[in-house]
C-alpha distance (Angstrom), angle and dihedral (degrees) to the residues before:
residue distance angle dihedral
M1 . . .
K2 3.77 . .
P3 3.83 110.0 .
F4 3.72 117.8 -113.2
H5 3.82 104.4 -115.2
P6 3.76 121.1 -156.2
S7 3.73 84.3 -119.8
C8 3.71 142.4 -104.5
H9 3.74 106.1 -29.9
I10 3.68 94.8 -39.6
V11 3.33 95.5 100.3
L12 0.27 110.7 -31.5
L13 3.54 51.5 -16.2
A14 3.72 120.9 98.0
F15 3.64 116.3 -90.3
L16 3.38 111.7 -32.1
L17 3.32 139.2 41.2
L18 3.65 110.2 128.9
V19 3.60 86.3 126.0
L20 3.62 134.9 169.3
L21 3.67 139.9 -169.5
S22 3.76 115.5 -128.6
A23 3.79 110.6 -150.5
Q24 3.82 93.6 -159.0
P25 3.76 123.9 69.2
V26 3.77 120.4 -130.7
P27 3.83 106.2 -137.1
A28 3.75 89.6 174.4
W29 3.76 91.8 67.8
A30 3.76 88.2 55.9
V31 3.81 94.9 57.5
D32 3.75 102.7 25.7
N33 3.85 108.0 120.2
F34 3.78 91.6 -165.6
P35 3.74 109.6 43.0
D36 3.72 121.5 176.3
P37 3.83 113.2 -86.8
P38 3.82 117.9 -103.2
G39 3.76 92.3 -103.8
T40 3.79 93.5 56.7
V41 3.88 90.6 48.3
A42 3.79 89.4 50.9
A43 3.79 92.7 48.7
R44 3.74 91.6 53.6
L45 3.74 90.8 47.0
Q46 3.79 92.0 51.6
E47 3.79 91.7 48.9
R48 3.81 91.8 49.5
Y49 3.87 94.7 53.2
D50 3.80 94.2 39.3
A51 3.87 87.5 61.0
M52 3.80 92.6 53.0
R53 3.81 119.3 100.3
S54 3.86 94.5 -171.9
L55 3.74 137.4 2.6
S56 3.78 133.4 -169.6
F57 3.79 133.4 179.6
S58 3.76 146.8 156.3
F59 3.78 116.7 -114.1
V60 3.75 143.8 -167.5
Q61 3.83 115.4 -154.8
S62 3.67 126.3 -166.6
T63 3.90 127.3 -176.8
S64 3.84 124.5 -165.7
G65 3.83 138.6 163.1
Q66 3.72 143.3 109.6
L67 3.79 93.8 -83.5
A68 3.76 94.4 39.4
G69 3.84 94.9 69.7
R70 3.74 117.7 -138.1
P71 3.78 115.0 -1.4
R72 3.84 111.3 -87.3
E73 3.70 132.2 -161.1
G74 3.80 133.2 -164.0
S75 3.81 136.3 173.3
G76 3.76 140.5 -169.2
R77 3.77 141.1 115.4
A78 3.75 135.4 -74.5
V79 3.79 137.9 -163.0
F80 3.86 132.4 -166.5
L81 3.82 127.4 -167.2
K82 3.76 129.5 -172.6
T83 3.82 122.1 -178.3
G84 3.79 116.7 165.6
T85 3.79 106.2 -55.1
S86 3.80 93.3 -15.5
K87 3.82 115.3 100.2
R88 3.78 120.5 178.3
M89 3.79 136.8 168.9
R90 3.79 142.2 177.7
W91 3.84 130.3 -164.6
D92 3.82 120.5 -170.3
Y93 3.80 117.0 -167.2
D94 3.85 110.7 -160.5
S95 3.86 93.8 178.0
P96 2.95 151.5 75.2
E97 3.82 79.8 7.9
R98 3.75 133.1 -21.9
Q99 3.86 117.0 -83.2
V100 3.74 129.4 163.6
L101 3.78 123.5 -160.7
V102 3.75 116.0 -173.8
S103 3.89 136.7 174.2
D104 3.76 119.5 -173.6
G105 3.76 91.2 -178.1
T106 3.79 94.7 -94.8
T107 3.76 105.3 51.0
F108 3.84 133.6 24.1
S109 3.81 117.2 -147.8
M110 3.86 129.6 -170.3
Y111 3.77 116.5 -165.4
F112 3.87 120.1 -165.8
E113 3.73 112.0 -168.1
N114 3.83 95.0 -166.7
L115 3.82 91.9 53.4
Q116 3.79 94.7 38.9
Q117 3.72 88.0 -132.8
M118 3.77 137.0 125.5
I119 3.83 121.0 -165.5
V120 3.78 116.2 -154.5
S121 3.96 120.9 -161.8
P122 3.72 135.8 162.0
A123 3.77 113.2 -85.3
K124 3.78 91.7 -116.1
V125 3.91 85.5 76.8
I126 3.77 91.1 75.5
E127 3.79 97.8 29.2
E128 3.80 85.1 82.1
D129 3.88 92.4 52.0
M130 3.74 109.3 105.9
T131 3.79 96.3 -138.7
Y132 3.77 92.7 51.4
S133 3.79 94.4 46.0
F134 3.81 91.8 50.3
F135 3.81 95.2 48.2
T136 3.67 93.7 46.2
G137 3.86 94.5 47.5
S138 3.73 101.4 -113.1
G139 3.80 99.6 99.2
R140 3.81 123.7 82.3
L141 3.80 118.3 -152.8
A142 3.77 94.5 -157.0
D143 3.86 91.8 50.2
E144 3.76 95.3 50.4
F145 3.80 104.7 33.9
A146 3.77 146.0 39.0
I147 3.78 102.7 -122.2
L148 3.89 112.8 -139.2
G149 3.71 143.0 157.4
P150 3.85 119.1 -87.1
N151 3.72 125.3 -81.9
K152 3.86 108.4 -99.9
N153 3.75 93.2 -116.6
I154 3.82 96.6 49.6
V155 3.86 100.5 71.1
D156 3.79 113.1 82.9
T157 3.75 130.7 -174.0
E158 3.85 94.5 -109.1
Y159 3.87 89.5 67.2
R160 3.83 99.4 30.0
D161 3.79 92.7 123.1
L162 3.88 92.0 61.1
R163 3.68 130.0 82.8
V164 3.84 113.6 -117.0
I165 3.73 125.6 -158.2
Q166 3.79 129.9 -179.6
L167 3.82 123.2 -137.9
V168 3.86 117.2 -157.7
P169 3.88 114.0 -169.6
K170 3.84 113.5 -117.2
S171 3.82 90.7 -149.9
A172 3.80 115.0 90.4
E173 3.75 88.5 -150.9
S174 3.77 96.2 59.3
Q175 3.75 117.2 123.4
V176 3.91 88.6 -145.8
Q177 3.76 123.8 85.8
D178 3.76 96.0 -168.0
I179 3.84 143.1 -30.6
H180 3.78 123.7 -143.3
L181 3.85 120.4 -156.2
W182 3.77 125.4 -160.1
I183 3.80 106.4 -152.5
G184 3.85 130.3 -165.0
P185 3.78 128.1 -141.5
D186 3.81 88.8 -95.7
S187 3.85 91.3 59.9
L188 3.71 91.1 -108.3
I189 3.81 123.2 133.8
Q190 3.80 116.5 -118.3
R191 3.79 99.5 176.4
I192 3.82 139.7 12.4
E193 3.80 129.8 -161.1
I194 3.72 119.0 -168.6
R195 3.79 122.2 -169.9
D196 3.91 118.0 -167.1
Q197 3.80 129.2 -155.9
F198 3.87 88.6 -90.0
D199 3.72 92.2 56.0
T200 3.78 93.1 -110.2
R201 3.81 111.3 149.5
T202 3.77 126.4 -148.3
V203 3.77 117.7 -170.5
L204 3.78 124.8 -168.8
T205 3.81 119.6 -168.2
L206 3.84 114.2 -171.2
S207 3.75 131.0 -159.0
H208 3.85 140.8 163.2
I209 3.85 88.7 41.4
E210 3.75 118.1 -179.1
E211 3.78 130.0 -176.7
N212 3.79 129.0 -145.6
T213 3.79 94.6 -4.0
L214 3.81 90.1 145.2
D215 3.79 93.9 63.5
G216 3.78 110.9 125.8
K217 3.82 94.4 18.6
D218 3.88 111.3 136.5
E219 3.79 119.0 -127.3
Q220 3.79 93.2 -104.3
A221 3.80 89.7 59.9
L222 3.78 91.6 45.6
S223 3.82 92.3 48.8
T224 3.81 89.2 52.1
L225 3.78 92.1 50.0
F226 3.78 95.9 47.7
S227 3.82 97.1 47.8
F228 3.78 134.5 69.8
S229 3.84 131.6 -160.1
P230 3.76 109.8 -161.2
P231 3.79 123.1 -141.3
E232 3.78 120.0 -84.1
G233 3.78 112.2 -83.1
T234 3.88 94.6 33.0
E235 3.79 112.4 140.3
I236 3.80 110.1 -123.6
I237 3.82 115.6 -149.6
H238 3.80 118.9 -169.0
Q239 3.78 119.4 -155.9
D240 3.81 123.9 -172.8
E241 3.83 93.1 -155.5
């Protein structure tokens, strides 16, 4: 069985994902005739995430498109930590099969239970990922993207109370066509949709989001969280790039 990958640079998702679920609707956004421009919304978003020291959330991820095969869905929980120059993350997929993706700041490991494999690479492999860089505070939206209003067909009634902005990569070499972010009144992302150059769409919906829950944890506890020892018999594959 082909492993369910977090998806094209979104990992993990493509540049964003520090997403949060706002429990309260924002009716004012639905009736405001003069909403803030996309650039202002993005600036507030950047400021909010820059101020975070850690973030955790549950997620549901779906991928669909002509080249993606049948639509697939996965779910799990993720956590990000930034302390000074140290940036760490962990993604645990509980379905459709167990996968663990961990970066301790030095190495990045991807464990696939169904394949009985773990791939280990230098952390720089994901430092270029847009999602990772945004969540860990090293990515700048305005530097990497043109910030626009949403495509007309992207806003649905289920999320009509949220502000939606569109990010279009400035780099002609990007594998991403565009990214749409659904943002709550607290400047936290609730949903992300990424469309690649092959028109494959990956959607992340986040919930149970918590900020700065790792404050006060000692280094031993953090090292345990941001590491993973695979079961005996797992094939370990080391990659330099």
